[in-house]
ZATI-399918 format. One line per 4 residues: number of its first residue (from 0); their letters; for each residue y, z, x of C-alpha. Coordinates in nm, 4 decimals. Layout:
# ZATI-399918
NUM> a> Y:Z:X; ...;
//
This chain:
# ZATI-399918
0> mlts> -0.9312:-1.5282:-2.5380; -1.1754:-1.7165:-2.3176; -1.1219:-2.0826:-2.4047; -1.3598:-2.2499:-2.1617;
4> lsir> -1.6146:-2.1879:-1.8889; -1.6905:-2.4623:-1.6345; -1.9958:-2.4317:-1.4102; -2.1015:-2.6586:-1.1263;
8> divl> -2.4103:-2.6170:-0.9065; -2.4969:-2.2615:-1.0102; -2.8733:-2.1834:-1.0144; -3.0252:-2.4353:-1.2603;
12> iekl> -2.6948:-2.5724:-1.3891; -2.5705:-2.8915:-1.2239; -2.2580:-2.9395:-1.4329; -2.1581:-2.7704:-1.7570;
16> tlsf> -1.8391:-2.7045:-1.9524; -1.8387:-2.4797:-2.2585; -1.5524:-2.4348:-2.5040; -1.5153:-2.1078:-2.6912;
20> segl> -1.3299:-1.9997:-3.0038; -1.2150:-1.6734:-3.1555; -1.4519:-1.4369:-3.3283; -1.8115:-1.3511:-3.2425;
24> tvlt> -1.9994:-1.6022:-3.0257; -2.3739:-1.5480:-2.9841; -2.5901:-1.6872:-2.7041; -2.9571:-1.7220:-2.7899;
28> getg> -3.2672:-1.8804:-2.6415; -3.6204:-1.8099:-2.5358; -3.6890:-1.5530:-2.2674; -3.6440:-1.7128:-1.9273;
32> agks> -3.4311:-1.9964:-2.0611; -3.1371:-1.8936:-1.8449; -2.9071:-1.6893:-2.0675; -2.8345:-1.4629:-1.7699;
36> illd> -2.7030:-1.7638:-1.5746; -2.4076:-1.7896:-1.8121; -2.3246:-1.4219:-1.7712; -2.3704:-1.4453:-1.3946;
40> slgl> -2.1360:-1.7441:-1.3897; -1.8722:-1.5665:-1.5959; -1.9152:-1.2619:-1.3741; -1.8675:-1.4739:-1.0625;
44> atga> -1.5439:-1.6199:-1.2006; -1.4150:-1.2744:-1.2885; -1.4776:-1.0937:-0.9613; -1.8429:-0.9862:-0.9577;
48> radr> -2.0246:-0.9740:-0.6237; -2.0838:-1.3225:-0.4856; -2.4563:-1.3753:-0.4215; -2.5433:-1.6906:-0.2286;
52> alvr> -2.8642:-1.7129:-0.4306; -2.6463:-1.8363:-0.7183; -2.5791:-2.1672:-0.5379; -2.8063:-2.4415:-0.6721;
56> qgqe> -3.0814:-2.5293:-0.4283; -2.9851:-2.8092:-0.1918; -2.6101:-2.7772:-0.2555; -2.3422:-2.6547:-0.0144;
60> kgvv> -2.1419:-2.4623:-0.2732; -2.1165:-2.3608:-0.6363; -1.7949:-2.3359:-0.8396; -1.7122:-2.1582:-1.1659;
64> satf> -1.3821:-2.1686:-1.3588; -1.2903:-1.9494:-1.6556; -0.9824:-2.0363:-1.8618; -0.8090:-1.7681:-2.0691;
68> avda> -0.5340:-1.8071:-2.3288; -0.3156:-1.4984:-2.3705; 0.0369:-1.4139:-2.4799; 0.2969:-1.5233:-2.2246;
72> dhva> 0.3999:-1.1596:-2.1751; 0.0418:-1.0315:-2.1356; 0.0003:-0.7773:-1.8571; -0.2199:-1.0208:-1.6623;
76> crll> 0.0614:-1.2789:-1.6563; 0.3056:-1.0132:-1.5406; 0.0642:-0.9092:-1.2667; 0.0551:-1.2655:-1.1345;
80> edqa> 0.4336:-1.2905:-1.1464; 0.4653:-0.9571:-0.9654; 0.2589:-1.1148:-0.6875; 0.5013:-1.4127:-0.6746;
84> ldgg> 0.2356:-1.6361:-0.8351; 0.2535:-1.8701:-1.1329; 0.1822:-1.6702:-1.4482; 0.0670:-1.9832:-1.6279;
88> dgvi> 0.2889:-1.9322:-1.9364; -0.0024:-1.7824:-2.1270; -0.2825:-1.9806:-1.9614; -0.4764:-1.8183:-1.6775;
92> ilrr> -0.7458:-2.0147:-1.4942; -0.9681:-1.8089:-1.2659; -1.1769:-2.0127:-1.0224; -1.4366:-1.8890:-0.7763;
96> qita> -1.6272:-2.0815:-0.5111; -1.9330:-1.9556:-0.3264; -2.0977:-2.1369:-0.0372; -2.4648:-2.1477:0.0529;
100> dgrs> -2.3993:-1.9118:0.3436; -2.2466:-1.6489:0.1116; -1.8738:-1.6995:0.1697; -1.6492:-1.7003:-0.1352;
104> rawa> -1.2916:-1.7918:-0.2233; -1.0863:-1.7297:-0.5364; -0.7913:-1.8938:-0.7119; -0.5689:-1.8104:-1.0079;
108> ndqp> -0.3934:-2.1107:-1.1618; -0.4858:-2.3096:-0.8482; -0.3210:-2.0529:-0.6199; -0.5373:-1.8710:-0.3612;
112> isqg> -0.5782:-1.5001:-0.4333; -0.7682:-1.2109:-0.2787; -1.0957:-1.0807:-0.4182; -0.9165:-0.7563:-0.5020;
116> llae> -0.6506:-0.9321:-0.7082; -0.9201:-1.1367:-0.8829; -1.1002:-0.8189:-0.9852; -0.7747:-0.6575:-1.1017;
120> lssl> -0.6801:-0.9629:-1.3072; -1.0256:-0.9888:-1.4593; -1.0245:-0.6251:-1.5681; -0.7204:-0.7079:-1.7824;
124> lvev> -0.8842:-1.0121:-1.9406; -1.2527:-0.9407:-1.9977; -1.4939:-0.6490:-2.0238; -1.8626:-0.7095:-1.9564;
128> hgqh> -2.0950:-0.4400:-2.0880; -2.4564:-0.4364:-1.9867; -2.7248:-0.2449:-1.8034; -2.5734:-0.2989:-1.4605;
132> ddrg> -2.2035:-0.2969:-1.5512; -1.9823:-0.0316:-1.3937; -1.6465:-0.1358:-1.5312; -1.4600:-0.0796:-1.8577;
136> llds> -1.5641:0.2292:-2.0501; -1.8051:0.3376:-1.7785; -1.5176:0.4011:-1.5381; -1.4209:0.7635:-1.6051;
140> aghr> -1.0873:0.7098:-1.4330; -0.9723:0.5162:-1.7390; -1.0915:0.7558:-2.0091; -0.7625:0.9462:-2.0285;
144> dlld> -0.5680:0.6253:-2.0903; -0.8193:0.5156:-2.3554; -0.7831:0.8469:-2.5384; -0.4032:0.8201:-2.5184;
148> qfgn> -0.4133:0.4667:-2.6628; -0.6341:0.5905:-2.9455; -0.4163:0.8967:-3.0132; -0.0898:0.6985:-3.0236;
152> ygae> 0.1348:0.9872:-2.9114; 0.3790:0.7928:-2.6989; 0.6641:1.0424:-2.7456; 0.4653:1.3228:-2.5835;
156> lqav> 0.3594:1.0962:-2.2966; 0.7211:0.9962:-2.2342; 0.8307:1.3608:-2.2454; 0.5723:1.4551:-1.9821;
160> aaay> 0.6711:1.1622:-1.7597; 1.0389:1.2639:-1.7793; 0.9588:1.6320:-1.7200; 0.7418:1.5454:-1.4210;
164> kelr> 1.0182:1.3358:-1.2640; 1.2696:1.6187:-1.3068; 1.0207:1.8707:-1.1655; 0.9536:1.6510:-0.8642;
168> dant> 1.3264:1.5969:-0.8033; 1.4046:1.9675:-0.8488; 1.1300:2.0761:-0.6098; 1.2530:1.8255:-0.3524;
172> alad> 1.6083:1.9601:-0.3852; 1.4817:2.3178:-0.3495; 1.2826:2.2321:-0.0382; 1.5876:2.0603:0.1119;
176> aert> 1.8105:2.3603:0.0373; 1.5600:2.6050:0.1841; 1.5149:2.3920:0.4940; 1.8908:2.3586:0.5423;
180> lada> 1.9395:2.7335:0.5074; 1.6524:2.8127:0.7443; 1.7876:2.5722:1.0049; 2.1366:2.7137:0.9671;
184> kade> 2.0242:3.0741:1.0046; 1.8091:2.9900:1.3044; 2.1131:2.8353:1.4751; 2.3743:3.0794:1.3469;
188> dflk> 2.4786:3.2161:1.6899; 2.4919:2.8696:1.8398; 2.6902:2.7356:1.5445; 2.9408:3.0205:1.5616;
192> have> 3.0040:2.9719:1.9340; 3.0141:2.5911:1.9086; 3.2585:2.5959:1.6181; 3.4857:2.8413:1.8013;
196> elss> 3.4676:2.6371:2.1217; 3.5400:2.3019:1.9563; 3.8040:2.4500:1.7279; 3.9755:2.5994:2.0317;
200> lgme> 3.9644:2.2603:2.1996; 4.1457:2.1114:1.9026; 4.0727:1.7570:2.0072; 4.2273:1.4780:1.8056;
204> egee> 4.0647:1.1445:1.7370; 4.1311:0.8985:2.0196; 4.2717:1.1695:2.2470; 4.0247:1.1101:2.5301;
208> dala> 4.1291:0.7460:2.5683; 4.4971:0.8398:2.5570; 4.4548:1.1094:2.8236; 4.2594:0.8771:3.0511;
212> errt> 4.5298:0.6119:3.0271; 4.8058:0.8678:3.0877; 4.6214:1.0079:3.3872; 4.5904:0.6602:3.5393;
216> lmmq> 4.9616:0.5958:3.4937; 5.0564:0.9326:3.6385; 4.8380:0.8754:3.9435; 5.0043:0.5362:3.9935;
220> gekl> 5.3484:0.6962:3.9387; 5.2920:0.9452:4.2193; 5.2530:0.6630:4.4715; 5.5439:0.4638:4.3246;
224> agdl> 5.7754:0.7645:4.3483; 5.6980:0.7963:4.7187; 5.7641:0.4277:4.7748; 6.0994:0.4444:4.5945;
228> qtyq> 6.2102:0.7359:4.8080; 6.1264:0.5340:5.1197; 6.3328:0.2424:4.9889; 6.6262:0.4712:4.9170;
232> dela> 6.6052:0.6259:5.2627; 6.5996:0.2836:5.4286; 6.9026:0.1640:5.2335; 7.0968:0.4848:5.3107;
236> rdgg> 7.0205:0.4867:5.6870; 7.3311:0.4989:5.9160; 7.5722:0.5385:5.6293; 7.4022:0.2880:5.4105;
240> vdaa> 7.3897:-0.0919:5.3884; 7.6405:-0.0908:5.1061; 7.9049:0.0938:5.3099; 7.8503:-0.1363:5.6105;
244> vrgv> 7.8997:-0.4516:5.4026; 8.2123:-0.3196:5.2369; 8.3578:-0.2096:5.5767; 8.3101:-0.5584:5.7212;
248> lrrm> 8.4544:-0.7073:5.4036; 8.7738:-0.4972:5.4344; 8.8310:-0.6036:5.7965; 8.7863:-0.9694:5.7045;
252> erte> 9.0378:-0.9392:5.4237; 9.3033:-0.8212:5.6788; 9.2645:-1.1378:5.8865; 9.5787:-1.3631:5.8588;
256> gaag> 9.6721:-1.7212:5.9127; 9.4347:-2.0045:5.9630; 9.1430:-1.7707:6.0441; 9.1885:-1.5986:5.7125;
260> dlla> 9.1625:-1.9271:5.5311; 8.8399:-2.0064:5.7145; 8.6883:-1.6666:5.6168; 8.7762:-1.6990:5.2509;
264> pvie> 8.4357:-1.8437:5.1451; 8.2569:-1.5787:5.3522; 8.4646:-1.3027:5.2007; 8.3886:-1.4326:4.8543;
268> aldr> 8.0129:-1.4427:4.9247; 8.0112:-1.0960:5.0841; 8.2057:-0.9602:4.7898; 7.9403:-1.0886:4.5529;
272> aaie> 7.6678:-0.9507:4.7777; 7.8320:-0.6100:4.7868; 7.8489:-0.6003:4.4089; 7.4822:-0.7043:4.3639;
276> lgeg> 7.3705:-0.4654:4.6394; 7.5427:-0.1828:4.4619; 7.3793:-0.2776:4.1354; 7.0379:-0.2943:4.3021;
280> maal> 7.0773:0.0475:4.4617; 7.1947:0.1917:4.1286; 6.8880:0.0447:3.9555; 6.6665:0.1909:4.2261;
284> drla> 6.8239:0.5331:4.1717; 6.7740:0.5090:3.7942; 6.4081:0.4101:3.8353; 6.3489:0.7021:4.0668;
288> qdld> 6.5108:0.9362:3.8154; 6.3104:0.7903:3.5234; 5.9788:0.8400:3.7021; 6.0538:1.2013:3.7549;
292> fdph> 5.6894:1.2561:3.8681; 5.5593:1.6038:3.7893; 5.2389:1.6895:3.9801; 5.1819:1.9884:3.7493;
296> eler> 5.1699:1.7587:3.4439; 4.9030:1.5444:3.6135; 4.7017:1.8581:3.6834; 4.7275:1.9718:3.3204;
300> teer> 4.6245:1.6260:3.1957; 4.3219:1.6164:3.4239; 4.2130:1.9657:3.3190; 4.2346:1.8663:2.9499;
304> lfei> 4.0438:1.5443:3.0086; 3.7724:1.7156:3.2117; 3.7278:1.9853:2.9419; 3.6828:1.7240:2.6689;
308> rrla> 3.4243:1.5398:2.8752; 3.2431:1.8631:2.9644; 3.1980:1.9549:2.5981; 3.0843:1.6013:2.5176;
312> rkhn> 2.8136:1.6292:2.7837; 2.7188:1.9741:2.6563; 2.6686:1.8457:2.3015; 2.5144:1.5173:2.4159;
316> cqpd> 2.7645:1.2912:2.2456; 3.0531:1.0617:2.3246; 3.3954:1.2329:2.3644; 3.5347:1.0497:2.0616;
320> alpa> 3.2512:1.1981:1.8496; 3.3612:1.5589:1.9087; 3.5932:1.5817:1.6021; 3.3137:1.4567:1.3719;
324> lldn> 3.0705:1.6936:1.5424; 3.3053:1.9820:1.4704; 3.3141:1.8862:1.1008; 2.9328:1.8766:1.0909;
328> lqar> 2.8929:2.2086:1.2706; 3.1524:2.3721:1.0465; 2.9598:2.2500:0.7392; 2.6335:2.3855:0.8789;
332> yaav> 2.7971:2.7146:0.9695; 2.9468:2.7361:0.6222; 2.5982:2.6731:0.4814; 2.4843:2.9962:0.6395;
336> gagd> 2.7170:3.1795:0.4088; 2.6769:2.9520:0.1074; 2.3098:2.8713:0.1675; 2.1693:3.1654:-0.0261;
340> emva> 2.3713:3.0628:-0.3293; 2.2644:2.6987:-0.2944; 1.8984:2.7988:-0.2681; 1.9329:3.0248:-0.5708;
344> earq> 2.0804:2.7404:-0.7763; 1.8097:2.4990:-0.6604; 1.5377:2.7531:-0.7409; 1.6841:2.8085:-1.0852;
348> rana> 1.6705:2.4332:-1.1490; 1.3110:2.4132:-1.0217; 1.2038:2.7056:-1.2410; 1.3617:2.5437:-1.5452;
352> aqla> 1.1910:2.2142:-1.4631; 0.8559:2.3904:-1.4212; 0.8947:2.5569:-1.7601; 0.9868:2.2254:-1.9213;
356> mtna> 0.6854:2.0602:-1.7589; 0.4553:2.3407:-1.8735; 0.5788:2.3061:-2.2305; 0.5547:1.9263:-2.2211;
360> vaal> 0.1976:1.9180:-2.0882; 0.0943:2.1862:-2.3374; 0.2234:1.9713:-2.6226; 0.0473:1.6657:-2.4789;
364> takr> -0.2792:1.8558:-2.4308; -0.2659:1.9699:-2.7927; -0.2215:1.6098:-2.9054; -0.5094:1.5010:-2.6842;
368> ktaa> -0.7407:1.7661:-2.8254; -0.6574:1.6591:-3.1792; -0.7154:1.2944:-3.0906; -1.0388:1.3819:-2.9083;
372> aald> -1.1766:1.5589:-3.2149; -1.0970:1.2560:-3.4296; -1.2466:1.0181:-3.1729; -1.5637:1.2255:-3.1444;
376> alvm> -1.6104:1.2305:-3.5218; -1.5630:0.8550:-3.5546; -1.7989:0.7756:-3.2673; -2.0627:1.0166:-3.3970;
380> aelp> -2.0474:0.8406:-3.7345; -2.1247:0.5104:-3.5623; -2.4329:0.6360:-3.3748; -2.7062:0.6843:-3.6419;
384> plkl> -2.6951:0.3237:-3.7693; -2.7312:0.2121:-3.4063; -3.0609:0.4018:-3.3685; -2.8862:0.6775:-3.1768;
388> ekaq> -2.9273:0.9403:-3.4472; -3.0311:1.2088:-3.1973; -2.7473:1.1330:-2.9605; -2.4207:1.3214:-2.9406;
392> frtl> -2.0835:1.2185:-2.8027; -1.7920:1.4302:-2.6932; -1.4580:1.3901:-2.5214; -1.4290:1.6571:-2.2542;
396> iepl> -1.0745:1.7695:-2.1717; -1.0406:1.9986:-1.8719; -0.7204:2.1335:-1.7141; -0.6195:2.0020:-1.3750;
400> pege> -0.5010:2.2421:-1.1028; -0.1235:2.2740:-1.1190; -0.0919:2.0933:-0.7883; -0.2558:1.7860:-0.9453;
404> wgqk> -0.0268:1.7621:-1.2476; 0.1386:1.4242:-1.2740; 0.3358:1.1907:-1.4937; 0.0369:1.1613:-1.7293;
408> gadc> 0.0000:1.5325:-1.7768; -0.2333:1.8102:-1.6721; -0.5665:1.7007:-1.8185; -0.8846:1.5458:-1.6846;
412> vgfe> -1.0504:1.3462:-1.9634; -1.4085:1.2226:-1.9665; -1.6450:1.0742:-2.2238; -1.9853:1.2456:-2.2214;
416> vktn> -2.3087:1.1942:-2.4136; -2.6521:1.3387:-2.4557; -2.9328:1.1356:-2.6043; -3.1683:1.4118:-2.7183;
420> agtp> -3.1427:1.7667:-2.8446; -3.1869:2.0238:-2.5704; -3.0600:1.7977:-2.2936; -2.7211:1.8591:-2.1342;
424> fgpl> -2.4140:1.6435:-2.1783; -2.3351:1.4111:-1.8916; -2.1336:1.1029:-1.8011; -2.2145:0.7993:-2.0111;
428> vkia> -2.3227:0.5897:-1.7136; -2.5706:0.8536:-1.5931; -2.7247:0.9637:-1.9218; -2.7677:0.6401:-2.1181;
432> sgge> -2.9390:0.3276:-1.9893; -3.0244:-0.0259:-2.0942; -2.9912:-0.0909:-2.4663; -2.8803:0.2667:-2.5354;
436> larf> -2.5900:0.2239:-2.2984; -2.4807:-0.1025:-2.4599; -2.4972:0.0522:-2.8091; -2.2954:0.3557:-2.6975;
440> ilal> -2.0367:0.1166:-2.5568; -2.0406:-0.0787:-2.8819; -1.9824:0.2348:-3.0892; -1.6941:0.3378:-2.8657;
444> kvvl> -1.5435:-0.0081:-2.8652; -1.5505:-0.0319:-3.2428; -1.3579:0.2951:-3.2678; -1.1191:0.2217:-2.9805;
448> args> -1.0577:-0.1418:-3.0716; -0.7164:-0.0780:-3.2267; -0.5766:0.0442:-2.8949; -0.7479:-0.2053:-2.6647;
452> stpv> -0.5491:-0.4709:-2.4796; -0.8547:-0.6493:-2.3357; -0.8840:-0.9824:-2.5185; -1.2494:-1.0634:-2.4350;
456> mvfd> -1.5611:-0.8446:-2.4552; -1.9099:-0.9475:-2.3467; -2.2252:-0.7563:-2.4415; -2.5691:-0.7955:-2.2855;
460> evdk> -2.8885:-0.6207:-2.3990; -2.7048:-0.4583:-2.6903; -3.0130:-0.5207:-2.9084; -3.2755:-0.4108:-2.6568;
464> gigg> -3.5595:-0.2192:-2.8234; -3.4246:-0.2385:-3.1786; -3.4809:-0.4462:-3.4885; -3.4456:-0.4449:-3.8642;
468> atas> -3.1687:-0.2276:-4.0059; -3.0576:-0.1117:-3.6622; -3.0146:-0.4673:-3.5412; -2.8205:-0.5467:-3.8581;
472> avge> -2.5944:-0.2487:-3.7890; -2.5351:-0.3717:-3.4347; -2.4522:-0.7181:-3.5637; -2.2125:-0.5813:-3.8224;
476> rlrr> -2.0271:-0.3747:-3.5616; -2.0023:-0.6691:-3.3271; -1.8569:-0.8737:-3.6111; -1.6065:-0.5982:-3.6926;
480> lsds> -1.5127:-0.5751:-3.3282; -1.4489:-0.9497:-3.3215; -1.1698:-0.8999:-3.5755; -0.9530:-0.7564:-3.2961;
484> aqvl> -1.0994:-0.9246:-2.9857; -1.3086:-1.2222:-2.8856; -1.6710:-1.1078:-2.8507; -1.9557:-1.2829:-2.6683;
488> vvth> -2.3065:-1.1429:-2.6986; -2.6403:-1.2413:-2.5477; -2.9005:-1.1506:-2.8052; -3.2691:-1.1757:-2.8919;
492> spqv> -3.2059:-1.0408:-3.2407; -3.1870:-1.2788:-3.5385; -2.9914:-1.0142:-3.7300; -2.7248:-1.0087:-3.4573;
496> aarg> -2.7261:-1.3867:-3.4162; -2.6677:-1.4388:-3.7875; -2.3423:-1.2404:-3.7661; -2.1898:-1.4838:-3.5188;
500> srqf> -1.9137:-1.7240:-3.6109; -2.0478:-1.9639:-3.3480; -2.3815:-1.9944:-3.1719; -2.4983:-2.1498:-2.8450;
504> qisk> -2.8646:-2.2156:-2.7676; -2.9766:-2.1934:-2.4053; -3.2883:-2.3852:-2.3081; -3.4642:-2.4910:-1.9913;
508> gdeg> -3.6413:-2.8173:-1.9197; -3.7721:-3.0382:-1.6420; -3.5797:-3.3436:-1.5299; -3.7915:-3.5335:-1.2831;
512> setr> -3.8774:-3.2943:-1.0049; -3.6061:-3.0446:-1.0953; -3.5629:-2.7810:-1.3651; -3.2328:-2.7698:-1.5542;
516> thva> -3.0702:-2.5216:-1.7896; -2.9012:-2.6745:-2.0936; -2.6566:-2.5193:-2.3384; -2.5901:-2.6626:-2.6837;
520> alsn> -2.3454:-2.5602:-2.9558; -2.5426:-2.5391:-3.2806; -2.4507:-2.6843:-3.6170; -2.5151:-2.4826:-3.9323;
524> qerr> -2.8544:-2.6489:-3.9822; -2.9439:-2.6007:-3.6162; -2.8466:-2.2333:-3.6428; -3.0869:-2.1990:-3.9371;
528> eeia> -3.3708:-2.3409:-3.7285; -3.2867:-2.1281:-3.4228; -3.2695:-1.8043:-3.6222; -3.5961:-1.8966:-3.7944;
532> rmla> -3.7518:-1.9468:-3.4496; -3.6220:-1.6052:-3.3436; -3.7902:-1.4566:-3.6516; -4.1240:-1.6398:-3.6402;
536> gnvi> -4.1749:-1.7590:-3.2856; -4.2686:-2.1115:-3.1811; -4.4304:-2.1950:-3.5180; -4.1442:-2.1988:-3.7663;
540> tdaa> -4.2570:-2.1449:-4.1254; -4.0761:-2.1968:-4.4526; -4.0770:-1.8216:-4.4955; -3.8965:-1.7868:-4.1640;
544> raaa> -3.6392:-2.0449:-4.2737; -3.5896:-1.8592:-4.6006; -3.5415:-1.5340:-4.4102; -3.2941:-1.7095:-4.1811;
548> dqll> -3.1033:-1.8360:-4.4844; -3.0926:-1.4829:-4.6212; -2.9528:-1.3453:-4.2942; -2.6909:-1.6194:-4.2756;
552> dmdg> -2.6000:-1.5675:-4.6423; -2.5566:-1.1948:-4.5767; -2.3033:-1.2797:-4.3107; -2.1273:-1.5224:-4.5371;
//
């Protein structure tokens, strides 16, 4: 519900704070007193167009705040939380500022928000119905949801939503299968040749790196083998170093006497040298044998390496990616053979999903038509007491093209009226106007109230051009509507005013050189006087007071 409205420097209001309660609140006052200022202020706070003419003359800006109390899990709180904003734990304060040059800013719970978010939030909290309103029931885009809320056939709605999801998924899978098959068939010759070529290559993972390393070693080995042969040739020249050392050693060993004793250390050293020289030459021979360089093996390695790199360039990938590429190409080539079967299975699923969707939307449409007939009858019953006895109302349900089916079914729903016999049906907003429009809205709201989630409803001009029994009927319906929502109504009708649970009087007066609008909450006695004034005019008679008492007693 709307708990308070604070206004500062808007038109003729310098500073004003109003507190509201549940039930039906009526706003009354003489023509020109400024009742529209309150509605304009509430409209400004809830996202209506910001007109700089609303700023009080001589001021730089005007500010309006509207405070709403809702359940903590209300959709408006969840919307704020979805936007990473404070949901207010059941309290939502909408504030709007407009400057004298026409710029405006908006806040929700003291957090800056966009004008779009303000409008979206407000649509969940309050509906304003009047001659110039284009929201709420006048928005045909919401008529299908309103009918569904009235009809209360949640199971059918859920079935359609589930069937639509399966149909969408199945059609996506079918399109993917058909595209895969078409691509595979278009590339069939290429795939066949590429698979044969890469299969023939038989490359293993990491083989390119191993071949490159082996090739490098083999190229180094070729040079090393030549060097070793040179070393062996040098050591073997003229009979070999080893043989020369051992020959000298034998002659020294045959030396006798004192000379032999002198040569003993030399002989010992040469003997060690001969042994180590022999070991070195043996090691050199073994190394040469181990290298065993094969130029044909190097050639085969290079050919293999070059072939791998050629195919990598051909397929525009790294050499190490060739095994994975082969797996992919084999799968695509296999899809050529299996693709027809895959497409057939996907098409079978899509056909089944289409049938399920058709059945689900048919069941939902049947429920909607039943609900529409009941809604039409209830609304039609509300019209004659509201001085709309010649008017007719209908809920038009038309099928959508199959391509426009969605998770809410296959129907386009619209509320239509005609105000006189012989005239065609048309959209509510185009056919009815002024007071008629407000009374049509009232009739609809009374019938739809059980399914509405909007906590606050505001009516303007609902009593335009009516009086007597019709005005009493309007008042009674507003009171009934206030059983399920908070209702605010601007009225000139004493019959409507008497139905209110609370009443505010709007008046205008001069304060020095300025004119001010004042708003006062009326006591029971003050309500009696105000309703008597509405009945009799400026001169209030005892008869008018008695009539006011009668109207108030009727409400009691």
